[in-house]
C-alpha positions as CSV (number, residue, x, y, z in Angstrom):
1,M,81.3,143.6,52.8
2,R,84.6,142.1,53.6
3,Y,87.0,144.8,54.7
4,R,90.4,145.2,56.1
5,I,90.7,146.3,59.8
6,S,93.5,146.0,62.3
7,V,92.8,143.9,65.4
8,F,92.1,147.1,67.3
9,L,89.4,148.6,65.1
10,T,85.8,148.4,66.3
11,A,83.0,147.0,64.2
12,L,81.0,150.2,64.5
13,I,82.0,152.3,61.5
14,L,80.9,155.9,61.1
15,L,79.7,155.9,57.5
16,S,80.6,158.5,55.0
17,A,77.3,159.2,53.5
18,F,77.3,158.0,49.9
19,A,74.9,157.0,47.2
20,C,74.0,153.7,45.6
21,A,72.8,153.4,42.1
22,C,69.8,151.3,43.1
23,T,68.1,154.4,44.4
24,G,68.6,156.4,41.2
25,G,66.2,159.1,40.2
26,M,66.3,161.0,43.6
27,A,68.6,163.6,42.4
28,K,67.9,166.0,45.3
29,N,68.5,163.4,48.0
30,E,71.7,162.2,49.7
31,G,72.1,158.5,50.3
32,T,73.9,156.1,52.7
33,R,74.0,152.6,51.4
34,L,73.3,150.2,54.3
35,S,72.9,146.8,52.6
36,G,72.0,145.3,49.3
37,N,69.2,147.3,47.8
38,V,68.5,149.3,51.0
39,A,69.7,152.9,51.5
40,R,69.2,155.6,54.0
41,I,68.1,158.7,52.1
42,Y,68.4,162.3,53.2
43,E,65.8,164.5,51.6
44,R,67.7,167.7,51.2
45,E,64.9,170.2,50.9
46,A,62.8,168.8,53.8
47,R,66.0,168.0,55.9
48,T,64.5,164.7,56.9
49,S,65.8,161.1,56.5
50,H,64.0,157.9,55.5
51,F,65.0,154.4,54.5
52,A,64.5,153.4,50.9
53,I,64.2,149.9,49.3
54,D,64.7,149.6,45.6
55,G,64.3,153.4,45.3
56,D,60.9,153.5,47.2
57,I,61.1,155.7,50.3
58,L,59.5,154.2,53.4
59,P,57.3,156.6,55.3
60,D,58.8,156.5,58.8
61,E,61.3,159.3,59.4
62,V,64.7,158.3,61.0
63,K,66.6,161.0,62.7
64,G,70.3,161.4,63.6
65,M,73.7,160.2,62.4
66,A,73.8,156.6,61.1
67,Y,76.4,154.1,62.2
68,M,76.5,150.5,61.1
69,S,78.0,147.1,61.7
70,T,78.0,144.9,58.6
71,S,78.2,141.1,58.0
72,A,81.1,139.6,56.2
73,D,79.3,139.3,52.9
74,G,77.9,142.8,53.1
75,E,74.3,141.7,52.6
76,T,73.0,142.5,56.0
77,S,73.7,145.3,58.5
78,L,72.9,146.7,61.9
79,A,72.2,150.4,61.7
80,W,72.1,152.8,64.6
81,V,70.2,156.0,64.0
82,N,70.7,157.9,67.2
83,S,69.9,155.2,69.7
84,T,67.4,153.3,67.6
85,L,68.6,150.0,66.2
86,Y,67.6,148.6,62.9
87,F,68.4,145.3,61.1
88,V,68.8,146.0,57.4
89,S,68.6,143.4,54.7
90,E,67.3,142.9,51.2
91,K,64.1,141.7,52.9
92,G,63.6,145.1,54.3
93,V,64.3,147.2,57.4
94,D,63.3,145.9,60.8
95,K,63.3,148.1,63.9
96,L,64.8,146.2,66.8
97,G,64.4,148.8,69.6
98,S,65.3,152.1,71.0
99,G,67.9,153.1,73.6
100,I,70.2,150.2,72.5
101,E,73.9,151.0,72.7
102,T,75.5,147.7,72.0
103,A,74.6,144.9,69.6
104,E,76.3,142.3,67.5
105,I,75.7,140.9,64.0
106,S,76.9,137.4,63.1
107,F,79.7,136.7,60.6
108,D,77.1,135.3,58.1
109,G,74.6,138.0,58.8
110,R,71.8,135.7,59.8
111,I,71.3,136.8,63.4
112,A,71.8,139.8,65.7
113,V,72.0,139.9,69.5
114,W,71.6,142.8,71.9
115,Q,70.7,143.7,75.5
116,D,67.6,145.8,76.2
117,G,66.9,146.5,79.8
118,Q,67.6,143.3,81.9
119,S,67.0,141.0,78.9
120,V,69.1,139.7,76.0
121,Y,67.3,139.4,72.6
122,R,68.1,137.6,69.4
123,Y,66.8,138.6,65.9
124,T,66.7,135.9,63.2
125,L,66.7,136.9,59.6
126,E,65.0,133.8,58.4
127,D,61.7,134.7,60.0
128,R,62.5,138.3,60.8
129,G,61.5,137.5,64.4
130,I,62.8,138.7,67.8
131,K,63.1,136.3,70.7
132,E,64.1,137.0,74.4
133,I,66.8,134.5,75.2
134,L,68.0,135.6,78.6
135,T,66.4,137.6,81.5
136,G,67.8,139.0,84.7
137,V,70.9,140.4,83.0
138,E,72.7,143.3,84.6
139,R,75.3,143.6,81.8
140,L,76.1,141.7,78.6
141,I,79.8,141.0,78.9
142,Q,80.8,139.1,75.7
143,L,79.3,137.3,72.8
144,S,80.8,134.6,70.6
145,I,78.7,133.6,67.6
146,S,80.0,130.7,65.4
147,P,80.7,131.5,61.7
148,D,77.5,129.8,60.6
149,S,75.3,131.2,63.4
150,S,74.4,127.7,64.6
151,T,76.1,128.1,68.0
152,M,76.6,131.0,70.4
153,L,78.2,131.6,73.7
154,C,76.9,134.5,75.8
155,T,78.7,135.7,79.0
156,V,76.7,138.0,81.2
157,L,76.8,139.6,84.7
158,P,73.5,138.5,86.3
159,E,71.3,141.1,87.9
160,G,72.4,141.6,91.6
161,A,75.6,139.7,91.2
162,A,79.0,141.1,92.2
163,E,81.4,142.2,89.5
164,G,83.3,139.2,88.1
165,Q,80.5,136.7,88.9
166,Y,79.9,136.0,85.3
167,V,77.7,133.3,83.8
168,T,78.2,131.8,80.3
169,T,75.3,130.2,78.5
170,I,75.6,128.1,75.3
171,F,72.9,128.3,72.7
172,E,72.7,125.6,70.1
173,G,69.8,126.2,67.7
174,D,66.7,126.7,69.9
175,T,68.2,125.0,73.0
176,S,70.4,126.6,75.7
177,R,72.1,125.6,78.9
178,E,74.5,127.1,81.5
179,L,78.0,126.3,80.5
180,S,80.3,127.9,83.0
181,R,80.6,130.4,85.9
182,S,84.3,131.0,85.4
183,M,84.8,131.9,81.8
184,I,84.6,134.9,79.4
185,C,83.9,133.5,76.0
186,F,85.9,134.6,72.9
187,A,85.1,132.2,70.0
188,V,83.2,129.0,69.4
189,S,83.1,126.6,66.4
190,N,80.0,125.7,64.5
191,D,79.6,122.4,66.3
192,A,80.9,123.7,69.7
193,S,83.8,121.3,69.6
194,I,86.3,124.2,69.9
195,M,85.9,127.1,72.4
196,Y,88.4,129.8,73.3
197,Y,87.9,131.7,76.5
198,Y,89.5,133.4,79.4
199,D,89.4,131.2,82.5
200,M,88.9,133.4,85.5
201,E,89.9,130.7,88.0
202,T,93.3,129.9,86.4
203,R,93.7,133.4,85.0
204,A,94.7,131.8,81.6
205,F,93.7,132.3,78.0
206,T,92.4,128.8,77.3
207,V,91.1,126.5,74.5
208,R,88.8,123.6,74.8
209,S,89.1,121.2,71.9
210,G,86.9,118.1,72.2
211,D,87.6,116.8,75.7
212,E,91.0,118.5,76.0
213,V,91.4,121.7,77.9
214,Y,94.7,123.6,77.2
215,A,96.0,126.8,78.8
216,I,97.5,128.8,76.0
217,S,98.9,131.6,78.2
218,K,98.8,133.1,81.6
219,N,100.7,136.2,80.4
220,C,97.7,137.9,78.8
221,S,94.6,139.6,80.3
222,A,90.9,139.0,79.7
223,T,90.7,142.3,77.8
224,T,93.4,141.9,75.1
225,N,92.7,141.4,71.4
226,Y,92.1,138.1,69.6
227,N,92.3,137.3,65.9
228,F,91.1,133.9,64.8
229,T,91.1,131.8,61.6
230,R,87.6,130.8,60.5
231,D,88.0,127.2,61.6
232,L,89.6,128.4,64.9
233,S,92.7,126.3,64.3
234,E,94.9,129.4,64.8
235,V,94.7,132.6,66.9
236,T,96.9,135.7,67.3
237,Y,96.8,137.5,70.6
238,D,98.7,140.1,72.6
239,D,100.4,139.4,75.9
240,V,100.5,141.9,78.8
241,S,103.7,143.5,77.4
242,G,102.2,144.2,74.0
243,L,103.9,141.3,72.1
244,N,101.9,139.6,69.4
245,H,101.7,135.8,69.5
246,L,100.6,133.1,67.0
247,F,99.1,130.0,68.6
248,C,98.5,126.9,66.4
249,L,96.0,124.4,67.9
250,D,97.3,121.4,66.1
251,T,100.9,121.6,67.4
252,K,100.2,123.8,70.5
253,A,103.1,126.0,69.1
254,D,103.1,129.6,70.4
255,T,105.3,131.9,68.3
256,T,106.2,135.5,69.2
257,L,105.6,137.7,66.1
258,G,106.7,141.1,67.5
259,R,105.4,144.2,69.2
260,G,102.7,146.5,67.9
261,F,99.2,146.5,66.5
262,G,99.4,143.3,64.5
263,V,97.2,142.5,61.5
264,T,97.3,139.6,59.1
265,E,97.7,140.6,55.4
266,K,96.5,137.2,54.2
267,T,92.8,138.1,54.2
268,D,90.3,140.7,55.3
269,V,89.0,140.3,58.8
270,F,85.5,140.7,60.4
271,S,84.6,141.6,63.9
272,I,82.7,138.9,65.9
273,S,82.6,140.9,69.1
274,T,83.4,144.4,70.4
275,I,81.3,144.4,73.5
276,T,84.1,144.0,76.1
277,V,86.9,142.2,74.3
278,F,87.8,142.9,70.6
279,T,87.7,139.5,68.8
280,Y,87.9,139.0,65.0
281,I,87.5,136.1,62.6
282,N,89.4,135.6,59.3
283,D,88.0,133.8,56.3
284,V,91.0,131.5,56.0
285,T,92.2,128.3,57.7
286,S,95.8,129.5,58.4
287,F,97.8,132.7,59.0
288,R,101.0,130.7,58.1
289,G,102.3,131.2,54.6
290,G,101.2,134.8,54.6
291,L,102.2,138.4,55.4
292,W,101.9,140.1,58.8
293,S,102.2,143.8,59.5
294,E,102.6,145.8,62.7
295,R,102.0,149.5,63.3
296,H,104.0,151.8,65.5
297,T,104.0,155.6,66.0
298,E,107.0,157.9,66.3
299,D,106.8,161.7,66.5
300,E,103.1,161.5,65.7
301,R,103.8,159.6,62.4
302,T,102.6,156.1,61.8
303,Y,105.0,153.4,60.4
304,Y,104.5,149.8,59.5
305,D,106.8,146.8,59.7
306,I,105.9,143.9,57.4
307,G,107.0,140.3,57.8
308,Y,106.3,136.8,56.3
309,I,105.1,133.9,58.5
310,N,106.3,130.6,57.3
311,S,104.7,127.2,57.6
312,A,106.3,126.7,61.0
313,G,104.8,130.0,62.3
314,E,108.2,131.7,62.3
315,I,108.4,135.3,61.1
316,S,111.0,137.0,59.0
317,W,110.8,140.8,58.5
318,L,110.7,142.1,55.0
319,A,110.3,145.9,55.6
320,K,110.7,148.2,58.5
321,D,109.3,151.7,59.0
322,A,107.2,151.8,55.9
323,V,105.0,154.9,55.6
324,Q,102.6,153.2,53.2
325,Y,102.4,149.7,51.8
326,K,100.3,147.3,49.8
327,T,100.6,143.5,49.2
328,S,100.1,141.6,46.0
329,P,97.0,139.4,45.9
330,D,99.1,136.2,45.9
331,Q,101.1,137.4,48.9
332,S,104.3,137.0,47.0
333,K,105.5,140.6,47.4
334,V,105.1,143.8,49.3
335,I,105.4,147.3,47.7
336,Y,106.1,150.1,50.2
337,I,107.4,153.6,50.6
338,D,110.2,154.1,53.1
339,P,110.8,157.2,55.2
340,F,113.1,158.6,52.5
341,K,110.3,158.5,49.8
342,K,111.8,155.4,48.1
343,L,109.2,153.1,46.5
344,V,110.5,149.6,47.1
345,E,109.3,146.1,46.1
346,V,110.3,143.2,48.2
347,K,109.6,139.5,47.6
348,A,108.1,137.5,50.5
349,L,110.3,134.5,49.8
350,G,114.0,135.3,49.6
351,S,113.5,138.9,50.7
352,K,114.9,140.2,47.4
353,T,114.3,144.0,47.2
354,K,114.1,146.3,44.2
355,T,113.9,150.1,44.3
356,L,111.1,151.3,41.9
357,A,111.3,155.0,42.4
358,N,113.2,157.5,44.6
359,D,110.7,160.3,45.0
360,A,107.3,158.7,45.8
361,A,105.0,160.6,48.1
362,S,102.1,158.1,47.8
363,F,101.1,155.2,45.5
364,D,98.2,153.0,44.5
365,M,98.1,149.8,42.5
366,S,95.7,147.8,40.4
367,G,96.5,144.6,38.6
368,D,100.1,144.7,37.4
369,I,100.3,148.5,37.2
370,I,101.6,150.8,40.0
371,Y,100.7,154.4,40.0
372,Y,102.5,156.8,42.2
373,V,102.6,160.6,42.8
374,S,106.0,162.3,43.3
375,A,106.8,165.0,45.8
376,A,106.2,167.5,43.0
377,N,102.7,166.1,42.5
378,S,103.4,164.4,39.2
379,L,101.6,161.1,38.5
380,F,103.8,158.2,37.2
381,A,103.0,154.7,36.1
382,L,105.1,151.5,36.5
383,K,104.5,148.3,34.7
384,G,106.6,145.2,34.8
385,S,110.3,145.9,34.5
386,S,109.9,149.1,32.5
387,A,111.1,152.4,33.9
388,A,108.6,154.8,35.5
389,K,106.7,156.9,32.9
390,K,105.2,160.3,33.7
391,V,101.4,160.4,33.2
392,A,100.4,163.9,34.3
393,G,101.5,166.9,36.4
394,Q,99.7,168.9,39.1
395,V,97.7,166.0,40.4
396,K,95.9,166.5,43.7
397,S,93.9,163.3,44.0
398,Y,93.9,159.9,42.3
399,A,92.8,156.3,42.7
400,A,93.5,153.1,40.8
401,L,90.9,150.5,39.9
402,N,90.9,147.6,37.4
403,G,94.2,148.7,35.9
404,V,93.0,152.2,35.3
405,C,93.9,155.3,37.3
406,A,91.4,158.2,37.7
407,F,92.9,161.5,38.8
408,I,92.0,165.1,39.5
409,T,94.4,167.9,38.6
410,E,94.8,171.2,40.5
411,D,92.2,172.9,38.2
412,G,89.5,170.4,39.3
413,S,89.4,168.6,36.0
414,L,88.9,164.8,36.0
415,H,90.9,162.4,33.8
416,Y,91.8,158.7,33.7
417,A,94.9,156.9,32.6
418,E,95.2,153.4,31.1
419,Y,98.9,153.0,31.9
420,T,100.2,156.1,30.2
421,K,97.3,156.9,27.8
422,V,95.3,159.8,29.3
423,S,91.7,160.6,28.5
424,D,89.2,163.1,29.9
425,V,86.0,162.2,31.7
426,A,83.1,164.0,30.2
427,G,80.2,165.5,32.1
428,V,82.0,166.1,35.4
429,S,83.3,169.6,36.5
430,S,85.0,170.7,39.6
431,A,86.0,167.3,40.9
432,V,87.2,167.2,44.5
433,R,88.3,163.8,45.7
434,F,87.8,160.0,45.5
435,D,86.7,157.4,48.0
436,K,87.5,153.8,46.9
437,R,85.1,151.2,48.2
438,A,86.0,147.6,47.2
439,S,85.1,147.4,43.4
440,M,83.8,150.9,43.1
441,L,85.1,154.5,43.1
442,I,83.0,157.3,44.6
443,L,83.9,160.7,43.2
444,Y,82.9,163.8,45.2
445,A,82.5,166.9,42.9
446,N,81.0,170.3,42.7
447,E,81.5,171.3,46.3
448,S,79.0,173.8,47.9
449,E,77.7,174.6,51.3
450,Y,74.6,174.7,53.4
451,A,73.8,178.0,55.1
452,D,75.4,176.6,58.3
453,G,78.7,176.0,56.4
454,T,78.4,172.2,56.0
455,A,80.1,171.1,52.9
456,I,78.0,169.1,50.4
457,Y,78.9,167.5,47.1
458,D,77.6,165.6,44.1
459,A,78.3,161.9,44.3
460,Y,79.4,160.1,41.2
461,L,79.9,156.3,41.0
462,S,82.3,154.4,38.8
463,K,83.2,150.7,38.5
464,D,85.9,151.1,35.9
465,A,87.5,154.5,36.8
466,K,86.5,155.7,33.4
467,T,82.8,156.4,33.4
468,F,81.3,158.3,36.4
469,T,77.5,158.3,36.9
470,L,75.8,161.0,39.0
471,A,73.8,159.2,41.7
472,F,73.0,161.9,44.1
473,N,73.6,165.5,44.9
474,G,73.5,167.0,48.4
475,V,75.8,164.3,49.7
476,E,77.6,164.9,53.1
477,P,80.5,162.5,53.0
């Protein structure tokens, strides 16, 4: 699963429990999809949880709330159930250990690494085996796993060592060696020719490329946030004053992007470490020629500034104080709502702006159609250069997918619109709200309660925003 996160978001995501169609037929169970054909199923009557593979429930009970960290392609996951850690894949569910608080899964989902006691362990999906790779470890400080899992840097505090006396080991396949006693690792390339790290002797954010060692900045700490391209040719980072910088390895250019929680809009990002320092990798080779956004808060309300980074790494601001925004897939334009409820379109090149509506409370878009809800809760559709057309009134929830907009009216009825043509969805009553996950809509409907007051729902799935299939009831999202 590739998913958008800002450079401050952790990889551990509290899952909203939801169903997957591959475990159909268990109508009285709730489900949390973990990976591929694997789900965590809650048996509503027995009040117990189990893992299920292809709809077959495994016998061992798992207790507690589930958290997960997922690989970039979404095919493998680490799942915490209370303090028990599992590796979840289409091959099955493997228990890694209990009492484990911190672990990392690689970008490609082939390995996982964690500390248990005074040892560091590595799980390999290929043979589903666990190997002890370090002993005598007081604390695992930082991990850097290359995008293809072939190389890994591991910074630890050895048992009995004073704070700050860190040791970094490099693992290349089945071989390992001590690399440094003065670095905290951040990122490593597949062939180990490029490494980014914080040098504790020079107090500098540093890159080693081949035989060259270059100090990028002494104006940032070891615990800032780092956002890399997949080939490690570029990185964004924050200095001690909170300014975002873009560093390009080929030219050694360091450009100030602005202040705030910065995130590239060019691609989705994936966490490669959250143990001590938050580091992320992007599945592109350059941030240049793309959009960049920053988040800031005023009077407890969040706003976004959006800019375009040109080929030289320079930024030009397209929108300020947007309360909501989306970017077109080709990065050519931004659509946003300003603080005065204007829905505005601005082109990345040339900064040409166009007001699309004057009373937009929120909006969604799919393909070339923009759907927005006004302050009076009316749903409108915009397509091309045509004026906005009213679709429906009294709309309380909506979501666009594949050019279609599913929406729920105040009476709880469910409908969908193809531009302005409205149709009813049969077989669903008392719809409550939507949750959009990549290429699927999840509809929560028929709200009821347990005896303790916990809300539960029926979970319906849709890939086209038209047809919703009941997957589970008793879902606690």
